[in-house]
PASEBA-1860 file (N, C-alpha, C; in nm, 3 decimals):
! residues 188
1> MQYLTTEM> -0.801/0.680/2.036/-0.744/0.636/1.912/-0.677/0.498/1.923 ~ -0.663/0.448/2.045/-0.598/0.318/2.065/-0.671/0.207/1.989 ~ -0.804/0.218/1.978/-0.879/0.114/1.908/-0.838/0.107/1.761 ~ -0.798/0.219/1.701/-0.753/0.219/1.562/-0.618/0.148/1.548 ~ -0.530/0.169/1.645/-0.401/0.101/1.645/-0.422/-0.049/1.654 ~ -0.513/-0.091/1.742/-0.542/-0.234/1.758/-0.604/-0.292/1.632 ~ -0.702/-0.223/1.575/-0.766/-0.270/1.451/-0.664/-0.283/1.339 ~ -0.577/-0.184/1.326/-0.476/-0.187/1.219/-0.381/-0.304/1.238
9> TDLLNEFS> -0.339/-0.328/1.360/-0.250/-0.441/1.389/-0.317/-0.572/1.352 ~ -0.442/-0.588/1.390/-0.515/-0.712/1.361/-0.535/-0.732/1.211 ~ -0.571/-0.627/1.140/-0.593/-0.644/0.996/-0.462/-0.672/0.924 ~ -0.351/-0.615/0.971/-0.221/-0.643/0.909/-0.179/-0.788/0.930 ~ -0.212/-0.845/1.045/-0.182/-0.987/1.069/-0.255/-1.074/0.968 ~ -0.381/-1.046/0.944/-0.459/-1.123/0.847/-0.410/-1.095/0.704 ~ -0.382/-0.970/0.675/-0.332/-0.932/0.542/-0.203/-1.007/0.510 ~ -0.114/-1.016/0.608/0.014/-1.085/0.590/-0.005/-1.230/0.548
17> QKAGLKPG> -0.102/-1.297/0.608/-0.128/-1.438/0.576/-0.181/-1.456/0.435 ~ -0.255/-1.358/0.384/-0.320/-1.372/0.254/-0.244/-1.309/0.137 ~ -0.160/-1.211/0.164/-0.097/-1.136/0.055/0.022/-1.208/-0.007 ~ 0.092/-1.289/0.071/0.206/-1.362/0.018/0.320/-1.273/-0.030 ~ 0.347/-1.166/0.042/0.452/-1.073/0.001/0.591/-1.125/0.038 ~ 0.690/-1.080/-0.039/0.829/-1.119/-0.016/0.909/-0.995/0.024 ~ 1.015/-1.014/0.102/1.099/-0.899/0.138/1.145/-0.823/0.015 ~ 1.147/-0.690/0.028/1.190/-0.605/-0.082/1.078/-0.559/-0.173
25> QILVVGCS> 0.958/-0.613/-0.153/0.845/-0.571/-0.235/0.782/-0.443/-0.179 ~ 0.698/-0.381/-0.263/0.637/-0.252/-0.227/0.491/-0.271/-0.189 ~ 0.456/-0.222/-0.071/0.318/-0.219/-0.024/0.268/-0.075/-0.035 ~ 0.166/-0.055/-0.119/0.105/0.076/-0.138/-0.009/0.091/-0.037 ~ -0.013/0.203/0.032/-0.120/0.227/0.129/-0.177/0.366/0.107 ~ -0.308/0.372/0.095/-0.380/0.499/0.092/-0.474/0.502/0.210 ~ -0.483/0.616/0.277/-0.570/0.625/0.394/-0.631/0.764/0.404 ~ -0.763/0.768/0.402/-0.835/0.892/0.430/-0.869/0.894/0.578
33> TSEVLGHH> -0.799/0.979/0.653/-0.830/0.990/0.795/-0.969/1.049/0.814 ~ -1.015/1.127/0.718/-1.153/1.179/0.723/-1.253/1.065/0.723 ~ -1.236/0.972/0.630/-1.327/0.857/0.618/-1.320/0.768/0.743 ~ -1.201/0.752/0.800/-1.188/0.672/0.922/-1.279/0.727/1.031 ~ -1.293/0.859/1.036/-1.378/0.924/1.137/-1.523/0.939/1.093 ~ -1.556/0.891/0.973/-1.694/0.897/0.926/-1.729/1.022/0.848 ~ -1.628/1.100/0.810/-1.650/1.220/0.730/-1.624/1.190/0.583 ~ -1.669/1.280/0.496/-1.642/1.267/0.352/-1.492/1.283/0.328
41> IGKGSNVD> -1.438/1.204/0.236/-1.295/1.209/0.206/-1.250/1.353/0.180 ~ -1.141/1.392/0.246/-1.086/1.525/0.228/-1.151/1.635/0.310 ~ -1.251/1.601/0.390/-1.325/1.705/0.463/-1.297/1.709/0.613 ~ -1.213/1.618/0.662/-1.186/1.617/0.806/-1.052/1.555/0.838 ~ -0.949/1.592/0.763/-0.815/1.537/0.781/-0.772/1.545/0.927 ~ -0.716/1.435/0.979/-0.688/1.428/1.122/-0.552/1.362/1.147 ~ -0.457/1.440/1.194/-0.323/1.390/1.220/-0.322/1.285/1.330 ~ -0.407/1.300/1.432/-0.410/1.202/1.542/-0.451/1.064/1.492
49> VAKAIFPP> -0.544/1.059/1.399/-0.584/0.930/1.339/-0.464/0.870/1.266 ~ -0.396/0.951/1.187/-0.278/0.902/1.114/-0.171/0.852/1.210 ~ -0.151/0.924/1.320/-0.050/0.883/1.419/-0.089/0.755/1.491 ~ -0.217/0.721/1.494/-0.262/0.595/1.555/-0.247/0.477/1.458 ~ -0.266/0.502/1.330/-0.266/0.395/1.230/-0.126/0.366/1.174 ~ -0.042/0.468/1.161/0.086/0.448/1.094/0.185/0.358/1.170 ~ 0.201/0.370/1.302/0.302/0.288/1.370/0.288/0.136/1.349 ~ 0.167/0.078/1.357/0.161/-0.066/1.330/0.198/-0.100/1.186
57> LEQFARQE> 0.165/-0.012/1.093/0.201/-0.033/0.953/0.353/-0.028/0.936 ~ 0.414/0.069/0.999/0.560/0.084/0.994/0.629/-0.039/1.053 ~ 0.578/-0.087/1.165/0.635/-0.206/1.230/0.616/-0.329/1.142 ~ 0.498/-0.344/1.083/0.469/-0.456/0.993/0.566/-0.457/0.875 ~ 0.585/-0.342/0.813/0.676/-0.333/0.697/0.818/-0.369/0.737 ~ 0.861/-0.323/0.851/0.996/-0.354/0.899/1.011/-0.505/0.923 ~ 0.913/-0.566/0.990/0.919/-0.710/1.019/0.918/-0.794/0.892 ~ 0.841/-0.752/0.792/0.827/-0.828/0.668/0.933/-0.791/0.564
65> GLYLAIQC> 1.011/-0.686/0.591/1.113/-0.642/0.496/1.055/-0.574/0.373 ~ 0.942/-0.506/0.390/0.873/-0.441/0.278/0.906/-0.292/0.272 ~ 0.893/-0.238/0.152/0.897/-0.094/0.134/0.754/-0.042/0.139 ~ 0.734/0.071/0.205/0.603/0.136/0.206/0.600/0.247/0.102 ~ 0.487/0.258/0.034/0.460/0.369/-0.057/0.324/0.424/-0.014 ~ 0.325/0.540/0.048/0.204/0.598/0.107/0.149/0.705/0.013 ~ 0.027/0.681/-0.033/-0.033/0.770/-0.132/-0.081/0.901/-0.070 ~ -0.047/1.011/-0.135/-0.099/1.143/-0.099/-0.238/1.160/-0.159
73> CEHLNRAL> -0.305/1.266/-0.120/-0.438/1.295/-0.175/-0.426/1.358/-0.314 ~ -0.541/1.386/-0.374/-0.542/1.436/-0.512/-0.477/1.573/-0.527 ~ -0.465/1.649/-0.419/-0.400/1.781/-0.428/-0.252/1.770/-0.465 ~ -0.194/1.654/-0.440/-0.057/1.626/-0.485/-0.058/1.517/-0.592 ~ -0.169/1.510/-0.666/-0.183/1.416/-0.778/-0.161/1.270/-0.738 ~ -0.196/1.238/-0.616/-0.182/1.103/-0.563/-0.038/1.051/-0.572 ~ 0.058/1.144/-0.556/0.199/1.106/-0.547/0.217/1.018/-0.424 ~ 0.333/0.955/-0.412/0.356/0.861/-0.303/0.480/0.899/-0.222
81> VMSRSCLE> 0.467/0.886/-0.090/0.579/0.905/0.001/0.646/0.769/0.020 ~ 0.777/0.768/0.010/0.853/0.644/0.034/0.993/0.681/0.080 ~ 1.068/0.581/0.121/1.207/0.605/0.159/1.292/0.617/0.033 ~ 1.398/0.691/0.043/1.489/0.706/-0.071/1.545/0.570/-0.114 ~ 1.564/0.479/-0.019/1.617/0.346/-0.055/1.523/0.272/-0.149 ~ 1.393/0.289/-0.133/1.296/0.228/-0.225/1.306/0.294/-0.362 ~ 1.311/0.427/-0.363/1.325/0.501/-0.489/1.448/0.451/-0.566 ~ 1.559/0.435/-0.497/1.683/0.393/-0.563/1.676/0.247/-0.608
89> RYNLVEVS> 1.621/0.160/-0.526/1.613/0.018/-0.564/1.528/-0.002/-0.689 ~ 1.418/0.071/-0.698/1.325/0.054/-0.811/1.345/0.159/-0.921 ~ 1.454/0.237/-0.910/1.490/0.335/-1.012/1.373/0.428/-1.046 ~ 1.314/0.486/-0.943/1.200/0.576/-0.959/1.247/0.720/-0.967 ~ 1.158/0.809/-1.007/1.191/0.950/-1.025/1.128/1.032/-0.913 ~ 1.210/1.108/-0.844/1.163/1.193/-0.734/1.091/1.316/-0.789 ~ 0.985/1.357/-0.720/0.917/1.482/-0.750/0.927/1.572/-0.626 ~ 0.909/1.701/-0.647/0.930/1.797/-0.539/0.799/1.842/-0.476
97> AVPQPKAG> 0.777/1.799/-0.356/0.666/1.845/-0.273/0.686/1.787/-0.134 ~ 0.629/1.853/-0.038/0.627/1.803/0.100/0.481/1.800/0.142 ~ 0.427/1.680/0.170/0.285/1.673/0.205/0.253/1.748/0.334 ~ 0.133/1.801/0.338/0.077/1.871/0.454/-0.063/1.813/0.476 ~ -0.119/1.826/0.596/-0.252/1.768/0.619/-0.358/1.811/0.518 ~ -0.353/1.935/0.470/-0.455/1.984/0.376/-0.407/1.980/0.230 ~ -0.286/1.932/0.207/-0.233/1.920/0.071/-0.140/1.800/0.066 ~ -0.199/1.686/0.056/-0.126/1.560/0.061/-0.195/1.463/0.155
105> GSFATVAY> -0.253/1.518/0.262/-0.327/1.437/0.358/-0.249/1.410/0.485 ~ -0.321/1.389/0.593/-0.258/1.366/0.723/-0.175/1.238/0.725 ~ -0.226/1.133/0.661/-0.155/1.005/0.663/-0.021/1.017/0.590 ~ -0.021/1.079/0.474/0.103/1.098/0.398/0.198/1.191/0.473 ~ 0.143/1.290/0.542/0.226/1.382/0.620/0.297/1.309/0.732 ~ 0.224/1.225/0.805/0.285/1.146/0.913/0.390/1.051/0.855 ~ 0.361/0.989/0.742/0.459/0.900/0.678/0.585/0.976/0.641 ~ 0.569/1.096/0.588/0.683/1.177/0.547/0.772/1.210/0.668
113> VRLPDPVL> 0.710/1.233/0.781/0.786/1.264/0.903/0.855/1.140/0.959 ~ 0.792/1.024/0.947/0.842/0.904/1.013/0.934/0.816/0.928 ~ 0.916/0.817/0.797/0.999/0.730/0.713/1.142/0.784/0.705 ~ 1.240/0.694/0.695/1.379/0.740/0.684/1.405/0.801/0.546 ~ 1.467/0.918/0.543/1.504/0.987/0.420/1.388/0.986/0.319 ~ 1.275/1.050/0.355/1.154/1.043/0.271/1.165/1.123/0.142 ~ 1.101/1.071/0.039/1.091/1.138/-0.091/0.950/1.116/-0.144 ~ 0.914/1.194/-0.245/0.787/1.173/-0.316/0.818/1.126/-0.457
121> VESVQGHA> 0.737/1.032/-0.505/0.743/0.988/-0.644/0.603/1.004/-0.702 ~ 0.598/1.019/-0.834/0.469/1.042/-0.899/0.388/0.914/-0.914 ~ 0.459/0.803/-0.938/0.388/0.677/-0.956/0.480/0.561/-0.922 ~ 0.419/0.447/-0.901/0.492/0.325/-0.868/0.406/0.208/-0.912 ~ 0.465/0.091/-0.925/0.388/-0.030/-0.951/0.411/-0.123/-0.833 ~ 0.326/-0.110/-0.732/0.340/-0.186/-0.610/0.295/-0.330/-0.625 ~ 0.335/-0.412/-0.528/0.305/-0.554/-0.529/0.176/-0.588/-0.455 ~ 0.132/-0.498/-0.368/0.009/-0.519/-0.291/-0.037/-0.383/-0.241
129> AIDIGDTL> -0.162/-0.379/-0.194/-0.216/-0.250/-0.149/-0.317/-0.267/-0.038 ~ -0.323/-0.164/0.044/-0.427/-0.148/0.145/-0.488/-0.011/0.121 ~ -0.617/-0.008/0.095/-0.688/0.117/0.066/-0.791/0.140/0.176 ~ -0.766/0.241/0.257/-0.852/0.274/0.370/-0.931/0.400/0.335 ~ -1.057/0.383/0.303/-1.141/0.499/0.273/-1.154/0.531/0.125 ~ -1.139/0.431/0.039/-1.160/0.448/-0.106/-1.075/0.560/-0.165 ~ -0.945/0.551/-0.143/-0.851/0.652/-0.191/-0.798/0.621/-0.331 ~ -0.843/0.513/-0.391/-0.810/0.478/-0.530/-0.662/0.447/-0.551
137> VGMHLRPV> -0.606/0.361/-0.468/-0.465/0.324/-0.482/-0.438/0.228/-0.597 ~ -0.542/0.174/-0.657/-0.523/0.077/-0.765/-0.438/0.128/-0.879 ~ -0.435/0.259/-0.899/-0.353/0.317/-1.005/-0.204/0.296/-0.981 ~ -0.166/0.253/-0.861/-0.026/0.233/-0.827/0.009/0.085/-0.808 ~ -0.071/-0.004/-0.865/-0.044/-0.148/-0.856/0.001/-0.203/-0.990 ~ 0.082/-0.308/-0.983/0.120/-0.381/-1.104/-0.001/-0.457/-1.156 ~ -0.002/-0.481/-1.286/-0.102/-0.576/-1.335/-0.057/-0.715/-1.290 ~ -0.134/-0.802/-1.246/-0.278/-0.805/-1.239/-0.316/-0.800/-1.091
145> AVPLRLSF> -0.404/-0.706/-1.054/-0.447/-0.694/-0.915/-0.550/-0.802/-0.883 ~ -0.533/-0.863/-0.767/-0.623/-0.967/-0.720/-0.679/-0.923/-0.584 ~ -0.810/-0.901/-0.574/-0.867/-0.858/-0.445/-0.844/-0.963/-0.336 ~ -0.815/-0.916/-0.218/-0.803/-1.004/-0.102/-0.925/-0.980/-0.014 ~ -0.990/-1.085/0.024/-1.107/-1.073/0.111/-1.064/-1.100/0.255 ~ -1.061/-0.995/0.334/-1.029/-1.008/0.475/-1.158/-1.010/0.556 ~ -1.148/-1.052/0.680/-1.265/-1.045/0.768/-1.295/-0.899/0.803 ~ -1.197/-0.811/0.784/-1.215/-0.667/0.808/-1.270/-0.603/0.681
153> TELGQAHL> -1.379/-0.530/0.693/-1.432/-0.455/0.579/-1.421/-0.305/0.602 ~ -1.383/-0.268/0.724/-1.368/-0.127/0.759/-1.253/-0.110/0.858 ~ -1.195/0.008/0.858/-1.105/0.051/0.963/-1.167/0.179/1.017 ~ -1.204/0.178/1.144/-1.287/0.287/1.195/-1.417/0.283/1.116 ~ -1.452/0.393/1.051/-1.573/0.396/0.968/-1.540/0.398/0.819 ~ -1.413/0.378/0.785/-1.370/0.383/0.645/-1.378/0.245/0.580 ~ -1.430/0.240/0.458/-1.433/0.118/0.379/-1.289/0.072/0.354 ~ -1.267/-0.059/0.362/-1.134/-0.116/0.347/-1.129/-0.209/0.226
161> TTARTRPR> -1.030/-0.189/0.141/-1.006/-0.276/0.027/-0.859/-0.315/0.027 ~ -0.831/-0.443/0.003/-0.693/-0.488/-0.005/-0.674/-0.570/-0.132 ~ -0.550/-0.574/-0.179/-0.521/-0.650/-0.300/-0.375/-0.693/-0.300 ~ -0.349/-0.798/-0.374/-0.213/-0.840/-0.407/-0.204/-0.839/-0.559 ~ -0.089/-0.864/-0.613/-0.078/-0.872/-0.758/-0.017/-1.006/-0.796 ~ -0.037/-1.043/-0.922/0.023/-1.164/-0.977/0.068/-1.133/-1.119 ~ 0.162/-1.215/-1.172/0.202/-1.194/-1.312/0.085/-1.222/-1.406 ~ 0.087/-1.158/-1.522/-0.015/-1.183/-1.623/-0.002/-1.327/-1.673
169> LIGGERAV> -0.116/-1.389/-1.699/-0.117/-1.521/-1.762/-0.131/-1.496/-1.911 ~ -0.033/-1.538/-1.988/-0.036/-1.512/-2.132/-0.026/-1.642/-2.210 ~ -0.065/-1.643/-2.336/-0.038/-1.757/-2.422/-0.157/-1.834/-2.471 ~ -0.275/-1.815/-2.417/-0.392/-1.885/-2.470/-0.410/-2.025/-2.415 ~ -0.491/-2.104/-2.486/-0.537/-2.233/-2.432/-0.427/-2.338/-2.420 ~ -0.316/-2.328/-2.496/-0.210/-2.428/-2.486/-0.100/-2.387/-2.389 ~ -0.109/-2.273/-2.332/-0.005/-2.225/-2.241/-0.004/-2.307/-2.113 ~ 0.116/-2.322/-2.058/0.136/-2.392/-1.932/0.187/-2.288/-1.833
177> YKQSEGVL> 0.133/-2.291/-1.713/0.168/-2.188/-1.616/0.254/-2.239/-1.500 ~ 0.272/-2.370/-1.490/0.359/-2.426/-1.387/0.457/-2.521/-1.453 ~ 0.583/-2.515/-1.409/0.684/-2.603/-1.466/0.650/-2.748/-1.438 ~ 0.668/-2.830/-1.539/0.649/-2.974/-1.526/0.783/-3.040/-1.552 ~ 0.838/-3.109/-1.452/0.970/-3.169/-1.466/0.976/-3.266/-1.582 ~ 0.873/-3.346/-1.599/0.872/-3.446/-1.705/0.893/-3.386/-1.842 ~ 0.821/-3.281/-1.873/0.831/-3.217/-2.004/0.967/-3.152/-2.021 ~ 1.015/-3.085/-1.919/1.143/-3.015/-1.929/1.259/-3.113/-1.943
185> KTCL> 1.255/-3.228/-1.877/1.363/-3.327/-1.887/1.375/-3.382/-2.028 ~ 1.265/-3.393/-2.099/1.272/-3.444/-2.237/1.342/-3.346/-2.329 ~ 1.358/-3.223/-2.287/1.425/-3.122/-2.370/1.576/-3.117/-2.346 ~ 1.626/-3.192/-2.249/1.771/-3.191/-2.219/1.849/-3.272/-2.319
END
C-alpha cells in the first residue's frame, strides 16, 4: 500500500499548485477504496487502502490550513465527515451517524477515527474537491466549479477528478470583473 501513499502525496503537491486554496477553506474529498483496487464502487471496501491514502491528505490539510470534508457513500446519503471546528466556523448542521466500512465507506470511517472531534453534516459548499473513483462530490461544491487538469488521472486504478471553485461572474457584457484604479479614483 506504500505506493498509494506516495501517489497521494505527489498528486496533492500538484493539486496545491493549481487549486489556489487559502487557509480556512474546505477541501471536499470522496474516495472509493473499491475503485482504487479496481473493483466496482461499493463492492470491495478496504480499510487498508483508506489508511494508506488518508495520512498524506491529513498532513496536506494541516500544512495548508484547510478543513477536510470527507464524503461518505450513498448509504449515508453522501454525508460528510469533518471536524467540529469546521462545522462551527461555517455554521453547519450536525447529523447523527457514525460511518462504517459497509455504511459510509472505509475512507470516511478512517477519517472519522482520525479527525479531531469528528461530526457528520448532510451537505457543505466546499472550495475545492478531489474525487477518487467517481464518488460524485460535485454536489458539495460551491458554484462555480472549475475542473483542474492534473498529470494524475488515476489513484491506484480509480479515476481521479479534481476541481476548484470561483465566484460567479454576473452582470452581462458591460460588467467589469477586476478593479481598475483609474475608474475608481474618478468616483472619489
